[in-house]
VEXBATI-896911 format. One line per 5 residues: number of its first residue (from 0); their letters; for each residue y, x, z negated of C-alpha. Coordinates in pm, whole numbers, padded with zeros to 5 digits. Example, Ala and Ser with C-alpha at 12.3 -4.5 7.8 and 13.67 -1.06 7.14 Angstrom:
2
0	AS	-00450:01230:-00780  -00106:01367:-00714 .
END
This chain:
238
0	MISVA	05170:05540:-05459  05404:05380:-05219  05482:05007:-05279  05593:04765:-05012  05723:04411:-05044 .
5	LHTIG	05682:04166:-04740  05930:03873:-04745  05828:03572:-04555  06074:03273:-04502  05803:03004:-04575 .
10	QTPRP	05540:02967:-04839  05263:03205:-04924  04987:03265:-04850  05045:03334:-04471  04720:03432:-04339 .
15	DLTPF	04857:03369:-03985  05124:03636:-04031  05072:03904:-04299  04716:04048:-04214  04831:04232:-03904 .
20	IVAAL	05125:04380:-04092  04909:04480:-04377  04675:04650:-04140  04954:04819:-03946  05114:04967:-04264 .
25	SIRDI	04768:05099:-04388  04868:05119:-04767  04730:04937:-05066  05011:04826:-05276  05179:04540:-05093 .
30	TTTGA	05336:04239:-05257  05427:03929:-05048  05671:03665:-05129  05780:03334:-04976  06143:03229:-04972 .
35	LDSLA	06030:02859:-05004  05751:02918:-05260  05932:02738:-05547  06049:02453:-05335  05892:02121:-05233 .
40	LEDLQ	05951:01952:-04887  06222:01730:-05022  06417:02034:-05145  06478:02168:-04808  06817:02114:-04641 .
45	PVSQG	06862:01992:-04285  06979:02246:-04037  07349:02187:-03986  07537:02212:-03656  07606:02569:-03570 .
50	DYPLE	07373:02719:-03813  07076:02927:-03697  06758:02723:-03700  06420:02887:-03792  06070:02746:-03796 .
55	TRLKD	05816:02820:-04061  05513:02712:-04248  05460:02565:-04590  05123:02635:-04781  04954:02328:-04662 .
60	GSRVE	05014:02451:-04292  05275:02203:-04208  05571:02334:-03993  05941:02289:-04110  06272:02382:-03966 .
65	VSVSF	06513:02556:-04213  06851:02741:-04151  06927:03108:-04206  07217:03013:-04442  06977:02817:-04651 .
70	LEPLI	06717:03095:-04661  06931:03400:-04696  07007:03356:-05076  06639:03253:-05148  06522:03580:-04994 .
75	QAQID	06779:03778:-05172  06654:03617:-05490  06296:03737:-05413  06418:04088:-05336  06626:04096:-05659 .
80	RLDDD	06336:03967:-05868  06111:04247:-05742  06387:04513:-05773  06449:04416:-06135  06082:04395:-06246 .
85	ENLEV	06026:04704:-06461  05649:04682:-06388  05710:04725:-06012  05860:05022:-05811  05914:04865:-05470 .
90	DLHIV	05982:05151:-05221  06034:04936:-04924  06131:04567:-04843  06044:04429:-04509  06168:04084:-04406 .
95	LCAGP	05921:03897:-04185  06163:03713:-03977  06374:03794:-03661  06667:03580:-03778  07005:03750:-03863 .
100	FPALV	07028:03816:-04227  07325:04057:-04252  07411:03985:-04613  07064:04086:-04756  07081:04407:-04975 .
105	SGNLL	06854:04612:-05194  06885:04913:-05411  06568:05037:-05217  06489:05055:-04857  06529:04733:-04672 .
110	IRPFE	06417:04658:-04302  06553:04357:-04139  06390:04317:-03795  06685:04195:-03592  06914:04468:-03713 .
115	NACDV	06641:04732:-03671  06586:04616:-03308  06972:04657:-03245  06945:05017:-03361  06654:05080:-03136 .
120	FQSQS	06806:04926:-02841  07119:05104:-02889  06949:05442:-02916  06780:05365:-02570  07105:05255:-02412 .
125	LEQLL	06967:04907:-02338  07244:04658:-02284  07093:04371:-02078  06810:04191:-02237  06581:03891:-02143 .
130	VVVPF	06516:03733:-02481  06241:03497:-02556  06271:03267:-02873  06003:03027:-03009  06170:02693:-02951 .
135	QGQIE	06460:02544:-02749  06675:02488:-03037  06723:02853:-03104  06845:02932:-02745  07222:02889:-02805 .
140	PAVDK	07227:03039:-03156  07031:03344:-03018  07276:03383:-02731  07535:03399:-02995  07336:03637:-03219 .
145	WSQAG	07270:03896:-02961  07614:03867:-02785  07790:03920:-03116  07586:04243:-03150  07706:04368:-02816 .
150	YRVTV	07418:04271:-02579  07429:04073:-02244  07130:03834:-02268  06951:03557:-02101  06742:03352:-02349 .
155	KAMDE	06433:03157:-02275  06221:02957:-02527  05841:02978:-02538  05806:02600:-02553  05959:02557:-02214 .
160	RDKTL	05659:02687:-02057  05402:02477:-01869  05126:02465:-02131  04873:02500:-01848  05008:02852:-01798 .
165	PADAW	04898:03125:-02044  05175:03281:-02239  05116:03639:-02097  05138:03490:-01736  05461:03290:-01810 .
170	LTEIG	05618:03582:-01979  05535:03811:-01693  05660:03573:-01447  06005:03536:-01613  06020:03900:-01656 .
175	QRSDA	05942:03986:-01292  06229:03750:-01192  06478:03903:-01440  06725:04195:-01377  06724:04265:-01751 .
180	QALVL	06644:04621:-01875  06403:04493:-02123  06203:04176:-02230  06245:04108:-02597  06021:03860:-02794 .
185	DYVGY	06263:03748:-03083  05960:03699:-03297  05763:03836:-03603  05397:03788:-03571  05334:03748:-03199 .
190	PKAVL	04977:03866:-03083  04973:04220:-02977  04717:04170:-02705  04968:03925:-02516  05243:04192:-02565 .
195	DSVNN	05008:04460:-02420  04912:04252:-02114  05282:04168:-02029  05384:04528:-02092  05114:04641:-01845 .
200	ALSIP	05226:04396:-01581  05601:04458:-01595  05811:04758:-01488  06060:04696:-01769  05974:04761:-02150 .
205	VFDLG	05850:04475:-02371  05963:04476:-02726  05855:04247:-03019  06094:04245:-03321  05803:04209:-03549 .
210	HLATD	05625:04519:-03406  05937:04730:-03392  05994:04660:-03765  05644:04755:-03859  05647:05069:-03652 .
215	YARQV	05958:05177:-03829  05809:05091:-04167  05525:05300:-04076  05757:05584:-03996  05932:05539:-04325 .
220	IDEIQ	05608:05534:-04514  05488:05847:-04361  05828:06020:-04441  05782:05905:-04808  05432:06036:-04822 .
225	DMMSP	05526:06363:-04671  05788:06405:-04955  05523:06347:-05221  05361:06622:-05399  04982:06634:-05369 .
230	SEELP	04929:06516:-05716  05158:06213:-05650  05020:06096:-05309  04726:05878:-05277  04520:05829:-04961 .
235	SEQ	04604:05540:-04765  04345:05272:-04683  04170:05307:-04340 .
END
């Protein structure tokens, strides 16, 4: 049986985030961790100038802002804990965040959405991107993140839009005005219905980092299942 670990950057459970990923992967054995599970609100460190800010949720539903540098060792600790657990055999780790986490490692397969997206865009020779982030505090760090990866980017924040304008209409509008080769939602967990609506309205491709990561994870899972002998492989959930 294939075992997958989903690593969120907040606290579990995350009913707003994990169900669509679990459904997309269509396997039984999934473990979900939260980087902040063992911490209280007063344990969180303020985001320092120049760090990459991320927004997430605590288990009571409240939103908090934390930095990549604060989260990265906490996520790594969760990966190490599962890899070292003799009662678990995790085949694949997936980080459920679009932030840059270059230092994360595992002895097993590991998917980091931003790094995975860069591989996809490179394979498609995409160089100029219109990137949408959740909030305005991420604009400058996102420009740095994508620029350092070799892309020319214009970055917009979702919280800039007029709240009377539906998200898909706003995304379509900025996409139509752009000369970018692709519209990129620098997110994990954005509704697929909105993505499909925008994709149908634009002449350029629309990518969501979370969906790219789950699509790649599904390919990896299929490859692992194909390598299993019939006696080892169990049917996936439908």
